[in-house]
N, C-alpha and C positions, 0 to 999 in steps of 0.2 A: 540520574535522568526522575523528573518526578514520577512519581507515581500516579494514574487516573482517577481522577474522585469520579463516582457516578452520581453522585449525591448530590453533586452542580443540575444535573438532567433529568435523572429520573428520580423517585423514591422507591430504593428495596424492598419498604416494609410491603407496600402493595403489590409490588412487580416482582412475587416469589419463585416465578423461574428464573428471574438474572440472576436475582440473588444466589439460587440455588449455584448456578452456572457462574456465576462470580469464587464464591466461598468455591468451588472445584477448583479452578483454576490459577486460585494464592501466586502459583509461581509457575503459571506456563501461559504461553500467549494465545489470547482468546479472537476467535476468525469471527464477526460475524456477517452470514451470507445477506443477500440480497438485492433490489434494487432500492437506489433511495438519493441524498440531494444532502454531501457535506461541505460546510464548509469554518474554514480553518482563519484564525487571527492572527496576526503580528507574522508574517509565515516572515522568514530571516534564508533561510538557506535552500536548496533544495538537489536533489538528483533522477535525471527520468533515462529506463533504459528498453527501447524500442524494438522490439526483433518481429519482423513482417510473416505471418507463414504465402507457403506456397500453395495456395488452393485449384491449382488447373490439374488436380484427382480430384474426385467428389469422396467426403468421407477417408481421408487420407493427404492429410492435410499435415505437411511439415515446413519447416521451419528453410527460408532461403539459406544456403553457405556461401561463404569468402571462397575465393582460389585455394584455399590454404583447406577447403573442408567445413572450417570449425562456422557457429552458426552468425546470418549477418546480421548483426545490432547499429540502432543508434544511438549513444551517446549525448547526455549531457550535464555538465554540473553549475553552480553558483552558489556561491558565497560559502562555501566549505571552510575558509578559514575562519569567519565570524561564530561558530556550534560552539555550542561552552555545557556545563554538565544542565546548568537551567534548561534547556531549550526541551520538548516535546520530539517527539519521532516518532511521525509517521510512517506505516509504511500500505503501501496497495497493490496489493499486487491483483491483476487482471487481464482478460481478453480484452481486445477493442476491437471496435468495428472496420477504421480505414484508419491505416494498411489494416486489415483484418491479422492477429499476430498476437502479442502477450506484450506486456506493458509491466515495469517495475518501477513502483511513485516512491521513492522516501520526499517528506518536506521539514523539517528542519523551522518549530515554532516557540513564541516566550506565551502567545495566547492558549 
């Protein structure tokens, strides 16, 4: 996979705190937390998994289970057969509001 180029989007010379984080995390994954809007260009493939939570007991949310006792989840993937080494892989791990629960999204893009 190609390396992410921060310089296309922000000047690391002026953003010293971000530059420190990038330098310290050279070979480890970086998480950026907060709210925002993401745009992806030339998305060619993806995977999504949603696991809804049972909110019937306030403060003690648990995932719904199937009949075998495994966490219930819904999965979908598309065009995985065309992903190659030129693709960027974006992993988004998040809580979702409806249905309330967990979402794991992977998108593969050329742009």
